[in-house]
C-alpha positions as CSV (number, residue, x, y, z in Angstrom):
1,M,112.2,109.0,183.5
2,D,111.2,112.6,183.7
3,S,109.4,114.5,180.9
4,T,112.4,116.5,179.9
5,R,114.5,113.3,179.2
6,I,111.6,111.9,177.2
7,V,111.4,114.9,175.0
8,V,115.1,115.0,174.4
9,R,115.1,111.3,173.5
10,R,112.2,111.7,171.0
11,R,114.0,114.7,169.4
12,A,117.2,112.6,169.0
13,V,115.3,109.7,167.4
14,L,113.6,112.1,165.0
15,A,116.8,113.8,164.1
16,A,118.5,110.4,163.4
17,A,115.6,109.4,161.2
18,L,115.5,112.5,159.1
19,P,118.5,111.7,156.9
20,L,117.1,108.2,156.1
21,A,113.7,109.7,155.3
22,A,115.3,112.2,153.0
23,V,117.1,109.3,151.1
24,I,113.9,107.4,150.8
25,T,111.8,110.2,149.4
26,R,114.5,111.9,147.2
27,P,113.5,111.5,143.5
28,A,115.6,109.4,141.2
29,R,118.4,111.2,139.4
30,A,117.3,112.4,136.0
31,A,118.9,110.8,133.0
32,E,122.0,112.6,131.6
33,F,120.9,111.6,128.1
34,T,117.3,111.0,126.9
35,F,117.0,109.6,123.4
36,K,114.0,108.5,121.3
37,L,113.9,105.1,119.5
38,A,111.1,104.7,116.9
39,T,109.9,101.9,114.6
40,G,107.2,101.5,112.0
41,Q,106.6,97.8,112.8
42,T,103.4,96.6,114.4
43,L,103.4,95.8,118.1
44,S,103.3,92.1,117.7
45,Q,106.5,91.9,115.6
46,P,109.4,90.4,117.6
47,I,111.7,93.4,116.7
48,N,109.7,95.7,119.0
49,A,109.9,93.4,122.0
50,R,113.7,92.9,121.6
51,L,114.4,96.6,121.1
52,D,112.2,97.5,124.1
53,Q,114.2,95.0,126.2
54,A,117.5,96.5,124.9
55,A,116.4,100.0,125.9
56,G,115.8,98.7,129.4
57,R,119.1,96.9,129.6
58,I,120.9,100.1,128.4
59,K,119.3,102.2,131.1
60,E,120.3,99.6,133.7
61,A,123.9,99.1,132.4
62,T,124.5,102.9,132.3
63,D,123.2,103.4,135.8
64,G,120.4,105.5,134.4
65,R,122.6,107.9,132.6
66,L,121.0,107.0,129.2
67,E,117.3,106.6,128.9
68,I,115.9,105.5,125.6
69,K,112.2,106.2,125.2
70,F,110.6,103.7,122.9
71,F,107.9,104.6,120.2
72,P,106.9,101.5,118.2
73,A,104.2,100.9,115.6
74,S,104.4,104.2,113.7
75,Q,103.5,106.3,116.8
76,L,105.8,109.1,115.5
77,G,105.0,108.8,111.8
78,S,105.2,106.5,108.8
79,D,108.5,104.8,107.7
80,T,109.3,107.6,105.3
81,D,108.6,110.2,108.0
82,L,110.8,108.4,110.6
83,L,113.6,108.2,108.1
84,S,113.6,111.9,107.6
85,Q,113.4,112.4,111.4
86,V,116.4,110.2,112.2
87,R,118.5,112.1,109.7
88,S,117.5,115.5,111.0
89,G,117.7,114.6,114.7
90,G,114.0,114.6,115.5
91,I,114.5,111.0,116.7
92,D,117.8,109.4,117.8
93,F,117.4,105.8,116.7
94,L,115.2,104.1,114.1
95,N,114.6,100.5,113.1
96,I,113.7,100.4,109.4
97,A,113.6,97.9,106.6
98,G,116.4,98.0,104.1
99,S,113.8,98.3,101.3
100,V,112.7,101.7,102.7
101,L,116.2,102.8,103.6
102,S,117.1,102.4,100.0
103,T,115.2,105.6,99.1
104,V,118.0,107.6,100.7
105,A,120.8,105.0,100.5
106,P,120.2,103.2,97.2
107,V,122.8,100.4,97.8
108,A,120.8,99.1,100.7
109,A,118.4,97.6,98.1
110,I,121.0,95.1,96.9
111,T,119.8,92.6,99.5
112,N,116.4,92.9,97.8
113,I,117.6,91.6,94.5
114,G,114.9,89.2,93.4
115,F,115.5,85.4,93.9
116,A,119.1,86.0,94.9
117,F,119.4,84.1,98.2
118,N,118.6,80.5,98.7
119,G,118.1,80.8,102.5
120,Y,119.5,81.9,105.8
121,D,122.5,79.6,105.5
122,Q,123.7,82.2,102.9
123,I,122.2,85.3,104.4
124,W,123.6,85.5,108.0
125,P,127.2,84.6,107.2
126,G,127.1,87.3,104.5
127,M,125.4,90.0,106.5
128,D,127.7,89.4,109.5
129,G,130.7,89.3,107.1
130,A,131.9,91.1,104.0
131,L,128.5,92.0,102.5
132,G,127.3,93.5,105.8
133,Q,130.5,95.5,106.3
134,F,130.3,96.8,102.8
135,L,126.6,97.8,103.2
136,R,127.2,99.5,106.6
137,A,129.9,101.7,105.1
138,Q,127.7,102.7,102.1
139,I,124.6,103.3,104.2
140,E,126.6,105.7,106.5
141,K,127.4,107.8,103.5
142,A,123.7,108.9,103.6
143,G,124.3,110.8,106.9
144,V,123.2,108.2,109.5
145,L,125.0,105.6,111.6
146,V,124.3,101.9,111.6
147,V,124.5,101.0,115.3
148,A,123.8,97.3,115.3
149,K,123.9,94.0,113.3
150,A,121.1,93.6,110.8
151,A,117.9,92.0,112.1
152,D,115.4,90.0,110.1
153,N,112.5,91.5,108.2
154,G,111.8,88.1,106.7
155,I,111.9,86.2,103.4
156,R,109.0,87.5,101.5
157,Q,106.1,85.7,99.9
158,I,103.3,87.0,97.6
159,T,99.7,87.0,98.8
160,S,96.6,87.5,96.7
161,A,92.8,87.6,97.2
162,S,91.3,86.9,93.8
163,K,93.6,84.3,92.2
164,A,96.6,82.2,93.1
165,I,99.9,83.4,91.9
166,T,101.9,80.3,90.8
167,T,103.7,81.4,87.6
168,P,105.4,84.6,86.4
169,E,102.5,84.9,83.9
170,D,100.0,85.2,86.8
171,L,101.6,88.5,87.7
172,K,100.9,90.2,84.4
173,G,98.8,93.3,85.0
174,Y,98.5,92.3,88.7
175,R,98.0,95.3,91.1
176,I,100.4,94.5,93.9
177,R,101.4,96.7,96.9
178,V,105.2,97.0,97.4
179,P,107.2,99.1,99.9
180,V,108.4,102.5,99.0
181,S,111.4,101.1,97.1
182,P,112.6,101.4,93.5
183,M,113.9,97.8,93.7
184,F,110.5,96.3,94.5
185,T,108.8,98.4,91.8
186,S,111.5,97.3,89.3
187,L,111.1,93.6,90.3
188,F,107.4,93.4,89.8
189,T,107.5,95.6,86.7
190,A,109.9,93.1,85.2
191,F,107.1,90.5,85.6
192,G,104.6,92.8,83.9
193,A,102.7,93.6,87.2
194,S,101.4,97.0,88.3
195,P,103.2,97.7,91.6
196,T,102.0,100.5,93.9
197,S,104.2,101.8,96.7
198,I,102.2,102.1,100.0
199,N,103.5,102.4,103.6
200,F,102.8,99.3,105.7
201,N,100.6,101.2,108.1
202,E,98.2,101.8,105.2
203,L,98.4,98.3,103.7
204,Y,95.5,96.6,105.4
205,T,93.0,99.3,104.3
206,S,94.4,99.3,100.8
207,L,93.8,95.6,100.5
208,Q,90.4,95.8,102.1
209,T,89.2,98.5,99.7
210,H,90.8,96.8,96.7
211,L,93.1,99.6,95.9
212,V,95.5,96.8,95.3
213,D,94.8,93.1,94.7
214,G,97.7,91.7,96.6
215,Q,101.0,92.3,98.4
216,E,104.2,90.6,99.4
217,N,105.8,90.3,102.9
218,G,107.3,87.8,105.3
219,L,105.0,85.5,107.2
220,V,105.6,87.4,110.5
221,A,104.4,90.6,108.9
222,I,101.4,88.9,107.2
223,D,100.4,87.5,110.6
224,S,101.0,90.6,112.7
225,G,99.3,92.8,110.2
226,K,96.2,90.4,110.1
227,L,96.5,90.3,106.3
228,Y,94.9,86.9,106.3
229,E,91.6,88.7,106.9
230,V,91.8,90.3,103.5
231,Q,93.9,87.8,101.4
232,K,93.3,84.2,100.4
233,Y,96.4,82.8,98.8
234,V,100.2,82.7,99.6
235,A,102.5,82.0,96.8
236,E,105.7,80.5,98.3
237,T,108.0,82.5,96.1
238,S,110.6,83.4,98.7
239,H,111.5,86.1,96.2
240,I,113.2,88.7,98.4
241,W,114.9,88.8,101.7
242,D,114.8,92.2,103.5
243,P,116.9,93.2,106.6
244,F,116.0,95.5,109.4
245,W,118.7,98.2,110.0
246,L,119.0,100.1,113.3
247,L,120.0,103.6,112.4
248,G,121.3,106.3,114.7
249,N,121.5,110.1,114.3
250,R,125.2,111.1,114.0
251,R,125.0,114.1,116.3
252,S,123.1,112.4,119.0
253,F,125.4,109.4,119.1
254,A,128.5,111.6,119.1
255,R,127.2,113.2,122.3
256,L,127.5,109.9,124.2
257,P,130.8,109.1,126.0
258,T,132.7,106.2,124.4
259,N,131.7,103.7,127.1
260,L,128.0,104.5,126.6
261,Q,128.3,104.1,122.9
262,E,129.8,100.7,123.4
263,T,127.0,99.7,125.7
264,V,124.4,100.8,123.1
265,R,126.0,98.9,120.3
266,H,126.5,95.8,122.5
267,E,122.8,95.7,123.6
268,F,121.4,96.4,120.2
269,D,123.6,93.7,118.6
270,R,122.2,91.3,121.2
271,A,118.6,92.4,120.3
272,A,119.2,91.7,116.6
273,I,120.6,88.2,117.3
274,E,117.7,87.4,119.6
275,Q,115.2,88.7,117.0
276,R,116.7,86.5,114.3
277,S,116.0,83.5,116.4
278,D,112.5,84.7,117.2
279,V,111.7,85.0,113.5
280,A,113.1,81.5,112.8
281,R,110.9,80.0,115.5
282,L,107.8,81.9,114.2
283,D,108.4,80.9,110.6
284,A,108.5,77.3,111.7
285,T,104.9,77.5,113.0
286,L,103.3,80.4,111.1
287,K,102.5,78.4,108.0
288,M,100.3,76.1,110.0
289,Q,98.7,78.9,111.9
290,L,98.0,81.0,108.8
291,T,96.5,78.0,107.1
292,A,94.1,77.6,110.0
293,K,93.2,81.3,109.7
294,G,92.1,80.7,106.1
295,L,95.2,81.2,103.8
296,T,96.0,78.6,101.2
297,F,99.7,78.1,100.5
298,M,100.8,77.5,96.9
299,P,104.2,76.1,95.9
300,V,105.9,77.6,92.9
301,D,108.9,76.9,90.7
302,R,111.4,79.6,91.6
303,T,113.5,78.9,88.5
304,A,110.7,79.9,86.3
305,F,110.6,83.3,88.0
306,Q,114.4,83.7,87.8
307,G,114.2,82.9,84.1
308,A,111.6,85.6,83.6
309,L,113.9,88.1,85.3
310,V,116.9,87.1,83.1
311,K,114.7,87.5,80.0
312,A,113.5,90.9,81.1
313,G,117.1,92.1,81.8
314,F,116.4,92.7,85.5
315,Y,119.8,91.4,86.8
316,K,121.9,93.2,84.1
317,S,120.1,96.4,84.8
318,W,120.7,96.4,88.5
319,R,124.3,95.2,88.1
320,D,124.9,98.2,86.0
321,K,123.2,100.5,88.5
322,F,125.0,99.2,91.6
323,G,128.4,98.9,90.0
324,A,131.0,96.1,90.0
325,E,132.0,96.5,93.7
326,A,128.5,96.1,95.1
327,W,127.6,93.3,92.7
328,Q,130.7,91.4,93.6
329,A,129.8,91.7,97.3
330,L,126.4,90.3,96.6
331,E,127.6,87.4,94.4
332,G,130.2,86.6,97.0
333,V,127.3,85.5,99.2
334,A,124.5,84.5,96.7
335,G,126.7,83.0,94.0
336,P,126.6,84.1,90.3
337,L,123.4,85.8,89.1
338,A,122.5,85.8,85.5
């Protein structure tokens, strides 16, 4: 084979290879929509893992058209900051506790009525049914969208450092941290306590420095926030259940084509259902784990606490504030409340 034929053949091979090389080295197509999803929950809480997975599934299912960048653990601000941002459009999605959401959508606090629910056998049918539908409609009047089923922020217990809380009387004068929520403040004021509203990302330091004596949260939050390092007792009051709501900015969501909106809702619903199961599994083992880490669990008589609330006029006061329709939706799940 002469040198001319060799050169021609090499040029042909190179020419044929160029299109393939161009395909291999071409950068991936940029997302058509890039959204921000934020949470205020600590990294070890199951909600963050499930939302992160959902964001990945959404990108895959939309063939990269929608990319959701995830900012967990108060990276973009405290709960109250994030709530302001999702309403203004600074972020596009926000996972937030109903207790905090109630500062802008007061009816969201109705799931926080003290000692209302007996357990998850009541909670989930209600939240996936008429009570949940009622709440979603009311929350959206505050200028945000509810884009998924409610997830689980846990059934809450009271912790303390200096003394065990076993009766309503033990709460008199007690300095307890509560979320930024009128309902929680009202509940513990009815017991004669001194509640202080503090964001969760400031809670550990507040307990460590004795700004407050105790707090109340679900076992998952107590563990993930390492509160066992600065608390000694857990009163098994199961006094409040709090949901997580996944909110969306109206303008951001409206920009998405209908099929992308459906994908977002589907994957975030799936994340909520999976997170509920995660919390149920964790609660089954956390009592033993937290006991090993130094916490002492104290059983209580819940009826005594309910009686104290009746005497203080707590239920009547909130029934009047929420109105007959909201109260009827709650009692349709929880049963009659005094």
